[in-house]
LUMBALUM-400364 format. One record per residue (C-alpha): residue number from 1; residue in three letters; z, y, x. Coordinates in Angstrom, 2 decimals, padded with zeros to 5 digits. Layout:
BEGIN
R  NUM  ALA  Z  Y  X
...
END
This chain:
BEGIN
R  1  UNK  -011.46  192.93  080.06
R  2  UNK  -011.71  190.69  077.02
R  3  UNK  -010.88  191.96  073.71
R  4  UNK  -011.54  195.30  074.88
R  5  UNK  -012.96  197.86  072.72
R  6  UNK  -016.88  199.31  074.14
R  7  UNK  -019.98  200.18  072.88
R  8  UNK  -022.84  200.84  075.44
R  9  UNK  -022.69  203.41  076.23
R  10  UNK  -019.27  203.89  077.77
R  11  UNK  -019.58  200.39  079.22
R  12  UNK  -022.95  202.20  081.05
R  13  UNK  -020.46  205.08  082.07
R  14  UNK  -018.05  201.77  083.46
R  15  UNK  -020.83  199.94  085.25
R  16  UNK  -022.31  203.07  086.95
R  17  UNK  -018.00  203.97  088.73
R  18  UNK  -018.45  200.08  090.30
R  19  UNK  -022.20  199.45  090.44
R  20  UNK  -024.64  201.39  092.33
R  21  UNK  -026.92  203.12  089.42
R  22  UNK  -024.86  200.88  087.12
R  23  UNK  -027.06  197.59  087.87
R  24  UNK  -027.43  195.32  089.97
R  25  UNK  -031.29  195.34  090.50
R  26  UNK  -033.37  198.52  090.09
R  27  UNK  -035.76  197.77  087.77
R  28  UNK  -033.35  197.07  085.28
R  29  UNK  -032.87  200.79  085.12
R  30  UNK  -034.02  203.18  083.25
R  31  UNK  -035.40  205.49  086.23
R  32  UNK  -038.67  205.63  085.57
R  33  UNK  -038.41  206.38  081.87
R  34  UNK  -035.04  208.34  081.23
R  35  UNK  -032.30  207.57  079.98
R  36  UNK  -029.19  204.98  079.55
R  37  UNK  -030.14  201.32  079.93
R  38  UNK  -029.15  199.49  077.74
R  39  UNK  -026.35  196.47  077.45
R  40  UNK  -027.28  193.54  075.46
R  41  UNK  -024.42  190.90  073.97
R  42  UNK  -026.64  187.94  073.15
R  43  UNK  -029.97  186.55  073.09
R  44  UNK  -031.57  184.23  070.99
R  45  UNK  -035.18  182.52  071.16
R  46  UNK  -037.33  186.08  071.70
R  47  UNK  -034.73  188.63  070.40
R  48  UNK  -031.62  190.23  071.55
R  49  UNK  -028.57  192.02  070.52
R  50  UNK  -026.75  195.30  072.15
R  51  UNK  -023.32  195.75  072.07
R  52  UNK  -023.53  197.65  068.26
R  53  UNK  -025.43  194.56  067.24
R  54  UNK  -028.80  196.34  067.07
R  55  UNK  -031.97  193.86  067.30
R  56  UNK  -034.79  193.80  070.04
R  57  UNK  -037.72  192.10  070.22
R  58  UNK  -037.90  191.13  073.59
R  59  UNK  -041.05  191.35  075.70
R  60  UNK  -039.22  191.29  079.46
R  61  UNK  -037.91  187.20  078.52
R  62  UNK  -035.87  187.28  082.16
R  63  UNK  -038.65  188.71  083.99
R  64  UNK  -040.73  186.62  083.00
R  65  UNK  -038.17  183.31  083.44
R  66  UNK  -037.68  182.55  079.86
R  67  UNK  -041.13  180.98  078.82
R  68  UNK  -039.53  178.68  075.90
R  69  UNK  -037.18  181.63  074.88
R  70  UNK  -033.68  182.21  075.33
R  71  UNK  -030.76  180.00  074.66
R  72  UNK  -033.34  177.21  074.14
R  73  UNK  -031.79  174.33  071.82
R  74  UNK  -032.92  171.52  074.69
R  75  UNK  -032.08  173.50  078.06
R  76  UNK  -028.47  175.00  076.70
R  77  UNK  -027.76  171.42  075.82
R  78  UNK  -028.49  169.39  078.99
R  79  UNK  -026.66  172.33  080.68
R  80  UNK  -023.80  171.91  078.69
R  81  UNK  -023.74  168.15  079.86
R  82  UNK  -024.02  169.15  083.08
R  83  UNK  -021.69  171.56  083.20
R  84  UNK  -019.21  168.98  081.91
R  85  UNK  -019.46  166.80  085.32
R  86  UNK  -018.75  169.80  087.67
R  87  UNK  -020.94  172.49  088.24
R  88  UNK  -021.64  172.47  092.85
R  89  UNK  -020.92  169.43  094.16
R  90  UNK  -022.21  170.98  097.54
R  91  UNK  -024.35  167.59  098.06
R  92  UNK  -027.11  165.89  096.36
R  93  UNK  -027.59  165.30  093.40
R  94  UNK  -030.90  163.74  091.22
R  95  UNK  -031.47  166.21  088.95
R  96  UNK  -032.24  168.49  092.03
R  97  UNK  -034.57  165.05  093.52
R  98  UNK  -036.22  165.37  090.17
R  99  UNK  -037.04  168.70  090.01
R  100  UNK  -038.49  168.43  093.59
R  101  UNK  -040.32  165.89  092.54
R  102  UNK  -041.67  166.97  089.34
R  103  UNK  -042.54  170.26  091.62
R  104  UNK  -044.56  168.25  094.02
R  105  UNK  -046.55  166.14  091.33
R  106  UNK  -047.45  169.08  089.26
R  107  UNK  -048.26  172.16  092.07
R  108  UNK  -051.38  171.56  094.04
R  109  UNK  -050.67  170.98  097.67
R  110  UNK  -047.21  170.56  097.72
R  111  UNK  -045.99  167.49  099.23
R  112  UNK  -042.61  168.42  100.11
R  113  UNK  -040.95  171.67  098.27
R  114  UNK  -037.47  173.15  099.78
R  115  UNK  -035.11  174.30  096.80
R  116  UNK  -032.85  178.24  097.62
R  117  UNK  -031.36  180.52  095.31
R  118  UNK  -034.45  183.32  094.91
R  119  UNK  -037.77  184.22  095.12
R  120  UNK  -036.62  186.42  097.61
R  121  UNK  -035.27  183.29  099.87
R  122  UNK  -038.90  181.61  099.05
R  123  UNK  -040.96  184.28  100.28
R  124  UNK  -038.62  185.00  103.48
R  125  UNK  -038.35  181.36  104.34
R  126  UNK  -042.56  181.18  104.01
R  127  UNK  -042.97  183.26  105.77
R  128  UNK  -040.97  182.26  108.73
R  129  UNK  -042.63  178.88  109.16
R  130  UNK  -045.58  180.37  108.59
R  131  UNK  -045.06  181.91  111.64
R  132  UNK  -043.70  178.59  113.30
R  133  UNK  -046.37  176.62  112.47
R  134  UNK  -049.09  178.82  113.69
R  135  UNK  -047.40  180.79  116.91
R  136  UNK  -048.42  183.35  115.09
R  137  UNK  -046.31  186.65  114.38
R  138  UNK  -048.40  189.48  112.51
R  139  UNK  -048.18  188.80  108.16
R  140  UNK  -050.53  190.17  105.44
R  141  UNK  -048.97  191.78  102.71
R  142  UNK  -050.81  193.96  099.54
R  143  UNK  -050.32  197.19  098.33
R  144  UNK  -048.46  196.30  094.60
R  145  UNK  -047.22  193.05  095.21
R  146  UNK  -043.74  192.74  095.93
R  147  UNK  -042.61  189.33  097.38
R  148  UNK  -038.61  190.41  097.60
R  149  UNK  -036.60  192.45  099.11
R  150  UNK  -036.86  190.89  102.96
R  151  UNK  -036.39  193.33  105.41
R  152  UNK  -040.43  192.55  106.74
R  153  UNK  -041.37  192.73  103.35
R  154  UNK  -040.37  196.33  102.75
R  155  UNK  -043.28  198.02  103.74
R  156  UNK  -045.45  201.20  102.76
R  157  UNK  -048.86  202.55  103.81
R  158  UNK  -048.35  204.02  107.69
R  159  UNK  -049.59  207.45  108.50
R  160  UNK  -052.80  206.78  110.57
R  161  UNK  -051.93  203.52  111.82
R  162  UNK  -054.61  201.64  110.44
R  163  UNK  -052.96  198.34  108.83
R  164  UNK  -049.81  198.60  110.23
R  165  UNK  -047.20  199.81  108.16
R  166  UNK  -043.90  201.67  108.04
R  167  UNK  -040.66  200.61  106.10
R  168  UNK  -040.24  201.50  102.53
R  169  UNK  -036.94  201.29  102.60
R  170  UNK  -033.78  203.11  104.10
R  171  UNK  -031.67  200.94  106.76
R  172  UNK  -035.20  198.91  107.27
R  173  UNK  -036.47  200.01  110.64
R  174  UNK  -039.92  200.01  112.22
R  175  UNK  -039.02  197.24  114.57
R  176  UNK  -038.61  195.20  111.06
R  177  UNK  -041.82  195.38  109.63
R  178  UNK  -044.07  195.84  112.87
R  179  UNK  -045.63  193.00  112.09
R  180  UNK  -046.05  193.15  108.88
R  181  UNK  -050.18  194.16  107.84
R  182  UNK  -050.41  196.21  104.66
R  183  UNK  -053.94  196.16  102.92
R  184  UNK  -055.21  197.18  099.82
R  185  UNK  -055.60  194.39  097.07
R  186  UNK  -058.44  193.06  095.50
R  187  UNK  -060.55  194.23  099.20
R  188  UNK  -062.37  191.95  100.60
R  189  UNK  -063.63  194.36  102.67
R  190  UNK  -060.39  195.76  104.36
R  191  UNK  -058.95  192.08  104.72
R  192  UNK  -062.27  191.35  106.72
R  193  UNK  -061.70  194.32  109.08
R  194  UNK  -057.38  193.11  109.92
R  195  UNK  -058.99  189.68  110.63
R  196  UNK  -061.01  190.95  112.69
R  197  UNK  -059.15  193.32  113.95
R  198  UNK  -056.18  191.08  114.62
R  199  UNK  -057.03  187.53  113.97
R  200  UNK  -055.22  186.06  116.98
R  201  UNK  -051.99  187.26  115.80
R  202  UNK  -052.00  187.00  112.51
R  203  UNK  -049.87  183.61  110.72
R  204  UNK  -050.33  184.30  107.18
R  205  UNK  -051.66  186.43  104.50
R  206  UNK  -049.66  186.12  101.53
R  207  UNK  -050.76  187.12  098.15
R  208  UNK  -049.64  187.55  094.44
R  209  UNK  -053.03  185.46  092.91
R  210  UNK  -052.06  187.17  089.96
R  211  UNK  -050.54  190.21  090.70
R  212  UNK  -047.93  191.17  087.88
R  213  UNK  -045.66  193.34  090.28
R  214  UNK  -048.09  196.59  089.56
R  215  UNK  -048.31  195.72  086.12
R  216  UNK  -051.21  192.63  085.56
R  217  UNK  -054.10  193.18  088.21
R  218  UNK  -056.36  190.30  088.71
R  219  UNK  -058.07  189.53  091.35
R  220  UNK  -061.69  190.11  091.58
R  221  UNK  -064.06  187.42  092.45
R  222  UNK  -064.08  187.79  095.50
R  223  UNK  -061.31  188.57  096.76
R  224  UNK  -058.86  185.19  097.02
R  225  UNK  -062.08  183.10  098.38
R  226  UNK  -062.23  185.46  100.98
R  227  UNK  -058.76  185.32  102.08
R  228  UNK  -058.95  181.42  102.05
R  229  UNK  -062.15  181.29  104.48
R  230  UNK  -060.30  184.23  106.36
R  231  UNK  -057.49  182.34  107.01
R  232  UNK  -059.23  178.61  107.65
R  233  UNK  -061.36  180.73  110.51
R  234  UNK  -058.70  182.38  112.35
R  235  UNK  -055.89  179.43  112.46
R  236  UNK  -053.93  181.91  109.49
R  237  UNK  -051.75  180.28  106.68
R  238  UNK  -052.73  181.30  102.98
R  239  UNK  -049.35  181.88  101.20
R  240  UNK  -049.72  181.90  097.21
R  241  UNK  -046.26  183.77  095.85
R  242  UNK  -046.13  182.04  092.49
R  243  UNK  -042.88  183.18  091.88
R  244  UNK  -044.41  184.76  088.31
R  245  UNK  -047.21  182.70  087.89
R  246  UNK  -046.39  179.28  088.19
R  247  UNK  -046.07  177.38  084.78
R  248  UNK  -046.48  181.20  083.70
R  249  UNK  -050.85  180.05  082.83
R  250  UNK  -050.79  176.58  082.75
R  251  UNK  -048.56  173.42  083.57
R  252  UNK  -048.75  173.90  086.90
R  253  UNK  -050.12  176.75  089.37
R  254  UNK  -052.82  179.30  089.03
R  255  UNK  -054.37  177.19  091.76
R  256  UNK  -055.46  174.89  089.44
R  257  UNK  -057.04  177.94  087.28
R  258  UNK  -058.84  180.09  090.72
R  259  UNK  -060.09  177.27  092.45
R  260  UNK  -058.35  178.49  095.75
R  261  UNK  -055.47  175.86  096.87
R  262  UNK  -052.68  177.73  099.50
R  263  UNK  -051.16  176.18  102.62
R  264  UNK  -047.94  177.23  101.00
R  265  UNK  -046.80  178.19  097.40
R  266  UNK  -043.44  179.96  096.96
R  267  UNK  -042.45  179.88  092.82
R  268  UNK  -039.48  180.93  090.99
R  269  UNK  -038.32  181.81  087.88
R  270  UNK  -039.25  179.94  085.45
R  271  UNK  -039.17  176.93  087.44
R  272  UNK  -035.26  177.93  086.79
R  273  UNK  -035.09  178.01  083.47
R  274  UNK  -033.45  181.50  083.67
R  275  UNK  -030.99  180.41  086.12
R  276  UNK  -031.01  181.71  089.48
R  277  UNK  -033.95  179.46  091.39
R  278  UNK  -036.47  179.82  094.53
R  279  UNK  -038.71  177.03  096.05
R  280  UNK  -040.95  177.38  098.58
R  281  UNK  -043.06  173.63  099.62
R  282  UNK  -047.08  173.39  101.17
R  283  UNK  -048.27  170.34  103.24
R  284  UNK  -045.98  167.53  104.75
R  285  UNK  -047.21  168.42  108.34
R  286  UNK  -045.87  172.15  107.72
R  287  UNK  -042.64  171.49  105.12
R  288  UNK  -041.15  169.12  108.57
R  289  UNK  -040.86  171.69  110.88
R  290  UNK  -037.51  172.27  108.75
R  291  UNK  -034.59  171.88  109.46
R  292  UNK  -033.14  169.26  109.55
R  293  UNK  -036.44  167.77  110.51
R  294  UNK  -037.62  169.93  112.67
R  295  UNK  -036.75  173.71  114.24
R  296  UNK  -037.36  175.98  111.72
R  297  UNK  -033.83  176.78  110.28
R  298  UNK  -033.33  177.35  106.67
R  299  UNK  -030.31  177.09  104.44
R  300  UNK  -028.42  177.68  101.48
R  301  UNK  -024.58  177.42  100.09
R  302  UNK  -026.39  177.26  096.10
R  303  UNK  -029.39  175.62  096.81
R  304  UNK  -030.02  173.08  094.44
R  305  UNK  -026.96  174.35  092.22
R  306  UNK  -026.82  171.69  088.98
R  307  UNK  -026.79  174.29  086.66
R  308  UNK  -029.99  175.74  088.09
R  309  UNK  -031.87  172.58  088.34
R  310  UNK  -030.99  171.06  085.32
R  311  UNK  -032.31  174.04  083.51
R  312  UNK  -035.43  174.37  085.53
R  313  UNK  -035.54  170.00  085.21
R  314  UNK  -035.26  171.18  080.99
R  315  UNK  -037.62  173.74  081.21
R  316  UNK  -040.34  172.05  083.16
R  317  UNK  -040.37  168.81  080.92
R  318  UNK  -040.01  170.23  077.88
R  319  UNK  -043.28  172.43  078.93
R  320  UNK  -045.18  169.19  080.00
R  321  UNK  -044.34  167.51  077.11
R  322  UNK  -045.38  170.54  074.32
R  323  UNK  -048.05  171.64  076.40
R  324  UNK  -047.69  175.17  074.67
R  325  UNK  -049.98  177.15  076.55
R  326  UNK  -053.20  177.26  074.88
R  327  UNK  -050.81  178.96  071.82
R  328  UNK  -049.51  181.25  074.51
R  329  UNK  -052.97  182.08  075.12
R  330  UNK  -053.88  182.36  071.28
R  331  UNK  -050.75  184.99  070.82
R  332  UNK  -051.59  187.10  073.61
R  333  UNK  -054.97  187.43  072.82
R  334  UNK  -053.83  188.67  069.69
R  335  UNK  -051.89  190.82  071.08
R  336  UNK  -054.51  192.65  073.34
R  337  UNK  -056.09  193.30  070.47
R  338  UNK  -053.51  194.19  068.88
R  339  UNK  -052.73  196.92  071.28
R  340  UNK  -056.51  198.14  072.12
R  341  UNK  -057.12  198.59  068.77
R  342  UNK  -053.96  200.61  068.02
R  343  UNK  -054.63  202.80  070.94
R  344  UNK  -057.93  203.49  069.97
R  345  UNK  -057.33  204.42  066.53
R  346  UNK  -055.11  206.75  068.27
R  347  UNK  -057.57  208.14  070.28
R  348  UNK  -055.79  207.33  073.57
R  349  UNK  -056.97  206.11  076.66
R  350  UNK  -055.20  203.11  077.41
R  351  UNK  -055.91  199.75  079.98
R  352  UNK  -054.51  196.88  079.04
R  353  UNK  -054.63  193.71  081.67
R  354  UNK  -053.44  190.16  080.58
R  355  UNK  -053.64  187.13  082.38
R  356  UNK  -052.18  184.28  079.91
R  357  UNK  -049.43  185.58  078.05
R  358  UNK  -048.54  187.82  080.69
R  359  UNK  -049.80  191.58  079.71
R  360  UNK  -049.43  195.29  080.44
R  361  UNK  -051.12  198.16  079.66
R  362  UNK  -051.87  201.46  081.54
R  363  UNK  -052.07  205.08  079.96
R  364  UNK  -055.00  207.30  081.20
R  365  UNK  -056.97  205.30  083.37
R  366  UNK  -059.52  202.67  082.99
R  367  UNK  -059.73  199.14  084.68
R  368  UNK  -056.84  199.17  087.20
R  369  UNK  -057.72  196.78  090.40
R  370  UNK  -054.79  198.20  093.08
R  371  UNK  -051.48  199.94  093.45
R  372  UNK  -053.50  202.69  093.85
R  373  UNK  -055.12  203.11  090.36
R  374  UNK  -052.37  201.40  088.94
R  375  UNK  -049.90  204.49  090.22
R  376  UNK  -053.27  206.95  088.93
R  377  UNK  -051.61  206.09  085.37
R  378  UNK  -050.02  208.56  083.33
R  379  UNK  -046.55  207.59  083.93
R  380  UNK  -044.49  210.43  081.87
R  381  UNK  -046.70  209.23  078.84
R  382  UNK  -045.86  205.79  079.61
R  383  UNK  -041.78  206.75  079.21
R  384  UNK  -042.47  208.30  075.85
R  385  UNK  -043.91  205.30  074.51
R  386  UNK  -041.04  202.86  075.74
R  387  UNK  -038.49  205.22  073.99
R  388  UNK  -040.70  204.99  070.99
R  389  UNK  -041.11  201.48  070.96
R  390  UNK  -037.89  201.45  071.73
R  391  UNK  -036.73  203.26  068.24
R  392  UNK  -038.81  200.76  066.49
R  393  UNK  -036.84  197.54  068.20
R  394  UNK  -039.06  196.64  070.39
R  395  UNK  -037.52  196.17  074.32
R  396  UNK  -040.33  196.45  077.18
R  397  UNK  -039.82  196.44  080.92
R  398  UNK  -038.76  200.27  081.87
R  399  UNK  -041.54  200.30  084.14
R  400  UNK  -045.20  200.31  083.63
R  401  UNK  -045.71  198.87  086.99
R  402  UNK  -044.00  195.75  085.52
R  403  UNK  -045.70  193.21  083.36
R  404  UNK  -044.93  192.29  079.24
R  405  UNK  -044.20  188.63  078.60
R  406  UNK  -044.77  186.22  075.78
R  407  UNK  -042.40  182.56  075.25
R  408  UNK  -043.10  180.77  073.06
R  409  UNK  -040.44  180.96  070.76
R  410  UNK  -042.89  184.70  069.85
R  411  UNK  -044.49  183.59  066.93
R  412  UNK  -047.51  185.63  065.36
R  413  UNK  -045.19  187.62  062.78
R  414  UNK  -043.24  189.32  065.68
R  415  UNK  -047.13  189.67  067.69
R  416  UNK  -047.82  191.43  064.62
R  417  UNK  -044.41  193.79  064.76
R  418  UNK  -045.36  194.42  068.93
R  419  UNK  -048.58  195.57  067.64
R  420  UNK  -047.26  197.70  064.10
R  421  UNK  -044.66  199.39  066.58
R  422  UNK  -047.44  199.68  069.30
R  423  UNK  -049.65  202.12  066.82
R  424  UNK  -047.14  204.17  065.47
R  425  UNK  -045.78  204.83  068.69
R  426  UNK  -049.20  205.22  070.48
R  427  UNK  -049.67  208.48  067.41
R  428  UNK  -046.50  209.91  068.42
R  429  UNK  -047.34  209.92  071.67
R  430  UNK  -051.57  211.20  070.76
R  431  UNK  -049.49  214.08  068.64
R  432  UNK  -047.43  215.12  071.46
R  433  UNK  -050.43  215.15  073.85
R  434  UNK  -052.03  217.70  072.14
END
């Protein structure tokens, strides 16, 4: 109720009465690190403020969607003007056409695009479209790559079943994931073996070209070229899930930086400027199979919502005009080196992994190339580090398997602030481990 006096702990207790776990997405909970999630009241630039007025330097940044920072003035101004016109016409608007046009101009191989409301919708629809286009039924995905919570992608390693997957969530049946093959990330040999065994049944390979959902794990040199070659040889589609990476690493998609062209690309986060959005697109011959032109049905009442496309269009136009990627790279490199040095001085074995302005660290392991290695890191040590950083006013993702994100609102001073806080937090962790 507006005007009701409440503090953070009281609000969280109330949230737990009405929402499972007190959150509307499990990643926001503190289950991995312990403690209670912090409710926030407002945000600006690269800072968050809780209900008590305490400031935090934000490295979650809307889980990567706010590359321009919180409440960016240009985006906010455009949203105010759109809001004054109304916000859900249930019909075509110029803004969604302009956003679609800009996406097709900027994302390699994207002749046409369909706007949806989330990354989950985008990947789910892309899988359906790939099956229709190829006439095949199986989809290959990789351990540690998250493609949303549709049933077919909620899979874990099957026991004694080769590449076959088993449900990783209650409520998902074996039949719903029977056509999903699960492989280790960065393992070209396993990918080749899967195609040798099931090549005539594989409709698509879906992959995060740079993984961001098991921490930041870049692809090995041969991994994605092998995927492209095998898809071409067996008549399968290569689907890049770039919900995180598109417009994060440079203006466009990771395809350009990696030299690999996908058949379909799934988008989200930055293309909505922090509002709910998703998209998938690719070659015209594939996309024209979508209803109302073809027989692959996909629809959404809120798809192309005026506010979401306005925020996304404004964000992308600002990125195109200002081209901040070199500066983001420089600041991210400064952060990476600062974290490495601080961990070394504290005597802690820490792997710091980065691609562009997305970064993560793992305690107690060397280089991480896949999910098994990521999960073998010291999760308890990360939890201690997380809470020590929180005490020092730095808000990190509450899991070692999530990426940290910089924005254009982070300056060198803020980067140095994170490094200084990390140095003290590393020292505390080292002392506690003795």
